[in-house]
N, C-alpha and C positions, 0 to 999 in steps of 0.2 A: 777635462781636467780632474773632475771628481773621480772618475773611474781610474785615471792614471795615478792619482795620489793613493787611492784605495789599493790599487794593484801594487804600488811601490811599498806601502806599509805591509801589505799581506806577504809580499815576497820576502821582505826583511824579517818579519816574524817567523815565516816558514823556515827560512835559512837558519835563524837562531834556534828554532825548535829542533831542526834536523841535526844541528851540531850538538845540542844538548843530548838528544837521544843517541847520537853516535858515541859520545863520551860515555853515556850510561851503558851502551852495548859493549864497548871496549872493556869497561870495568867488569861487566858481567862475564864476558868471555874469559877474562884473566882469572876471575875467581873460579870459573868452571874448570879451567886448566889446572889450577892448584888443587881443587877438589878431586879431579880425576887422577892427578899424580899421587895424591895421598891414598885414595882408594886403591889404586893399582899397586902401590907399594905394600899396603896392608894385606891385600888378597894374595899377592905373590909370596909374601912371608909365610902366610898360613898354608899356602899350597906347597911351598918348598918343605915346610915342616912335615906335612902328610906324605909327600913323596919320599922324603928321607926316612920317615918312619917305616913305610912299607918295605923300602929297600933294606933297612937295618934288620927288620924282622926276618926277611928272606935270607940274610947272611948270618943268622943265629947259628953258631957252631954246633949247637945241640940238635939242630933240626935235621941234618942229613942222616945221622945214626938213627934218629927217631923214625924217619921215613923208611929206612932200610930194614930196621930190626924191631922197632917199637910196635906195640899192639895198638889196636884201634882205640882202646880206652885211654892209653897214654897220649896218643895223638889228639884225641878229643880234649883231654885235660890241658894239653899245651895251648890249643886254640882258645879254650875257655879262660885260661889264666891270662892270656894276652889281651883278651877283650876286657876283662875286669880291670887290668892295669892301665888301659889307655882310655882317655876321655873321648866322648863322641864317636866311639867305634860301635857301629850297630851290628856288625857281623864279621866273623873271621872264618876263613875256609882254606883248606889245603886241597888241591886238585892234582890229578895226574896231568901230564902234558897233553893228553887227549881230551881233557875236560871232565873226567869222572871225579866225583867228590870223594876225597879220602876221609876227611873229618871236617866238621863245621860247627859253629855256634852262632847264635843270634840273640838280640835283645828280646825280651818278652813283648809280644804284641806286634813284632815286625812282620810285614806282609810276606807270605810265602813265595812271592815272586822273585825273592833273592836267588832261589834255586835255578830259575831260568837264566838269571844273570851269570851264575856260576858256569852253566853250560855254554853260554855265549862266549865267555872269555876262554873257555877251553877250546872252542871251535875256531876262534879267531885270535891267534897268538899276537898279532900286531896291534890289537885293540888294547889301549892302555887306560882309557877313561870312559866311563859311561854313567849317565844320570838316570835314575828311575824313581818313580813315585810309588810309595806304599799306601797312599791314601790321598785325600783331597788336599791335605796341608802338610804332609810329611814327605821329604825327599832325601835321596841318598846319592853319594858319589861312590862309584866302584873303582878301586885301584888294584892293580896286580903287579907282581914282581916274580921273577924266576928264581927258584931254589936250585942251586948246583952243589955238587960234591967237590972235593979238592982237585979232581981231575977235569972239572968243567962240564961234567955230564949233567943235563937237566933232569932233576929228580921229581920236581913238582912245581906248581904255581901257587903263590900265596895270594889270596883274595881278601881285600878289606872293603867293607861298606861303611862309609863315613856319613854321619848325618849332616844335612845341609844347614842345620842351625848354626854351625860354627861360621860358615861363610855369611849367613844371614846377619849374624852379630857384627861382622866386619862391615857389611854394607850399611847397617843401621847406624853404626858409630861414625861412618864416613860421610853420611848424607847431611848436607846443610838444610836448615829450615826452609821449606817451600820448594826444595829441589827434589829430584828423583834420580836414583841410581839403579841400573838393571844389569844383570849378567845374562847374556844370551849365548846359546850354543850355536854351532855352525849352521843349523837350519833356521835360526832366528827365534827359536822358542825361548821364553824367559825361564831361567833356572832359579834365580832369586832376585828380589827387587825390594826397594823401599820407596814409597811415595808413588802416587799416580797423578799425572797431569792430563787435563782434558785438552789444553792448548800448549804446545811446546814452541817456544820462540828461539831458544838456543840449545844446541846439543853437541856434545863432544863424544866421539867413539874411539876407544883404544883397543887394539887387538891384544889378546892373551895367547901368544903362540904356544906356550907350554901346554895349554888345555885345548886349544882350538876354539876358544870362546871369544866373546867381545864384551868389553866394559863400556857402558853407555851412561853418561851423566847429562841430565836435562834440567832446564830451568824454564819457568813459565814467562809469559809476557807480563812485564811490570807496569803498573799504572804510572801516570805522570807524577813527578815529585811535587812537593809544595812550592819549591822554588820555581819550577817550570810553570806552574799555574800562575804564580805572581808575575812572572815574565810575560805571559800571554795577556793577563789582565792589564798590565801597564801599557802594553802595545795597543790594545783595543781602546783604552781611554785616550791615549795620545791621538790615535786615528780619529776617534769621534770628535775631539776638539778641533783638529785641522779641517775635517769635513764640514763641521758647522760653520767655521769661518769662511770656507770656500763657497758654501751654499749661499750665505748671506751676500757675498760679493757678486756671485753669478746671478742672483735674483735681481740685483740692481742693474746688471749689465744686459740681462736677457732681452728686454724689450727693444732697445735700439739695435742690438745685434740681429734680432729676428726681423726687424724692418729691413735691414740691409740684405739679409738672406732672401726675404720675400721679393725684394726688388730684383735680385739676380735671377730668382726662379721665374718671375714673370717674363724677364727678357728671354730666358731659355724656352719657355712655353711658346712665345711668339716666334722664335726661330724654328721650333718644331712644327708650327702651323704655317711656316713660310710667309710670315708677316713681318713688317718692320718692327724691330725691337725697341721699346721705349728706353730712354736713357736711364742707366742705373745710378742711383743716388746713395750717399753714405752719410752716416751721422758722426763718423770719426775721421779726423783729418789724416790719420795714419793710413787710411784705406784709399785716399784719393788717387794715388798713382795706380793702384790695382784696379780701381773702378774705371779710371780713364782707359786703361788698357783693355778692360772687358768691353767697354762701349765701342772702342775701335775694332776689336776682333769681331763683335757681333755684327757691325756694319759690313765688315769684309766678308764674313760668312754669308750674309744675306746676298751680297753682290755676287759672290762666287758660286752660290748655289745654282743660279740660273745658267751660269757658264758651264758648270759641271754637268747639269742636266743635258745641255746641248751637246757637250763633248761626248757624253756616254752614248749618244745616239748617232754620232757622226764618225765616219771613217777618216782616220788621221791623214792618209795620203791623198785621197781624192776629194775630200770635202763632201762626199755624198752621204746620205743616211746609211747606216750599217745594217747588218742582219737583224739586230735587236729592234731598230726602228721599223724595219720592214715587217717584222712579226707583229709589232704593236699596231701598225696601220692596216694590216691585212684584214682583220675582222670588219673594219669600216668599209673597205672596198667590197668585201663579200656581202655586206648588208645592202650596198647599192645594187649588186647583182640580184639579190633576193627581191628587190623592189622593181626589177624589170630593166635596169640599165645594163648595157653591154660592157663588160670589163674583160680586157685581154691581158693575160700574163705572158710576158716575153722573157725568156731566159737566154742570155747570150754570153759568149766569151771570145777572146782573141785567138784566132787560128795560129797554131805554131808558136804560142807564146813562150814555151820553154826554149825554142830555138833562138828567139830574140835574146833571152837572158844569157844563153850559152855563147852566142856569137858576139854580142855587143856589151854584155855585162848587165848586172841587176839595175844599175842606174838607168840604162836604156829601157829595161822592162818597166821601171817605175814611170818613165815619161810616156810609154805606151798606155799605161793604165790611166794616167792623168789625161791623155788625149781622149780616151773613152769617156771619162767623167765630164770633160768639157763638152764633148759631143752630146751626151745625154742631157746635160743641163741646158744646152742651147735648144734642143728639140722638145723638151718636156714642157707641158702646160701645167697650170696651177692645179688642175684636177687629176694629174697623173702622179704616180709615186715611183721614184727611182731609187735604187739602193745597190751597194756593192756587198755581195754575200760573202765571198772569200776569194783570195787569189785574183785571177782574171775573170771571175764569174760575176756577172751583173744581172739584175732583174728590173723589169719595168712593168708597172700596172697602168694600162692605158684605158681611159674611160671614154665611152661614147663613140667608138670607132667600129666600123664593120670590118670584114676581112680585107676588102680592098684598101680601106684606110690604114690598116695595120701594115699591109705590104708597101704602101706608099711611104709610110713612116719609116720602115726599115730601109727603103731605097735612099731616102734622105740621110738616114743615119750612116749608111755605108759610105756615101759620098763625103759627108762631113768628117767622118773619121779619117779618111785618107788625107784630107786637107789639114786636119789637126796634126797628123803624124809629120807631115812635111814642115809644118810651122814649128814643131818641137825639135827639128833638126835630125830626125830619124830617116835614114835612106832605106827604108824597108817598105815593101809593098804588102803590108799586112791587111788581112780581111777579118770580118767577124761572122761567126755562125750563130744562128738564133733558133730557138724552139718556141712555139707559140701555142697557147691553149686558152680556152674561155673559162671564166669562173662560172660554174653551174649554179643556177638559182634553184632553191627549194629542193635540193637533192643531197643535203648533208655534206657538201663539199668542205674541204679543209685545206690548210696551207700545205700539209704534207702531200695530199693527193694532187693538188694543183701543180706543185713543184715537180712531183714525179712525172706527171704528164708532159710538162714542159721540158723536163730533162730528157725524156724519151724522144720528143720531137727534135731537141738539140742533137741528140745522138744520130738521128736520121739525117739531119743536115750535114753532120760530119761525114757520115757514110756516103752521102751523095756528092761529095767533092768539096765541101766547105764553102764559105762566103755566100751563104744563102739563108733564107728564113723558111722553116718547115712548120706547117700547121699540124697540131695534134689531131690525127685522123679519127681518133676515137671520140672526139667531141661531137655532140649533136649539131646538125647544120643550122637548126633554128636558133641556137644560142649565139651564132655569129651574126644575126640579123641586125 
């Protein structure tokens, strides 16, 4: 009862806590979605601005004549002027369609690796976006656009290198306290980020198809709220009060209950020892019907145990001991042989038993088996052991007979069997074949070896025409004495 009440309260508190945490998680995910939407909109606005900027510069009407007829100094002046006019532009360059640099400019201190980026864009015309690092904390986005004349002929490519600080500011402004926002490229590398979480509980990722990047918004695991802790404390206090009350009641009830339990256990122990069980008594009137039923069942079990033990060792059809009983009795008979007594093992069956079943039916076969058992019971002495092994196969352990005595016993058996068949109403002239061996003393004989010898002798009896007893010829002559 105590464990049940504790489990009930614990289950209720757990469900309540789970619902509270679920509500908190839903609210957190909703806030993350809003945060991700706002960050996505801000980034795309900034990105569209830079993309439109590079396209507008490439469509400058003064640029085609400058590329066709202008000097290198004027082209350099054009790139320098555009860089000074535009915020966050780290480098401006004009390239031939093959990627050769026509003119370029860059901010002071910018890493010389931008030249490599120029050439990469010239070699891969399909590449539109690339991110590179000029140092441990400075990064740039490289954008390109094609410069064409009025006839649509590609004259050059315009290259802009934009500092990542502009995107970093957007990420910084969009990140809620305690959260983290990351921009990752297609390979999963972080481009810019704000915040670093050791444990992430919630995460929303939104693709940025225009750049091939991914926006990731994360939030950490939140501790339980003050209201949740109060809810848990109230549940524990209620549980403690109920448990104290139940403990007090159960202490008062424990002794009489344990007396009743001990009374039942003692009855069970007596049944386990195969002893008469004492009557079970109870201290509670409510248990009287149950105790009465227990006492009645205990007496019935004790009475039926002996019957079951007998049935487990008895063949149901013939009433003879079965193979299990024969195997349990065999060591005793072998012990008599070891002490110098002559013990004969006879294995016998009904000749053409299958033909009886096929011609007259299985009921007639059963009557033939009963005739065998009646014959064996009539001729067996108290010192002998008779059993039905299986089917029409029977075995007999005969004590104190020599070979002549065994042959005389078989002759009486055959005659009595024919009379029993007639008495059962069977008009068949059935006979029995038998194989005979001696239990060998002090030679490590066993039930398997003895049955094998008798079975071989039974086979010889069948081979010699049936209806006879054959002695196992491998047995020593002195054992038959």
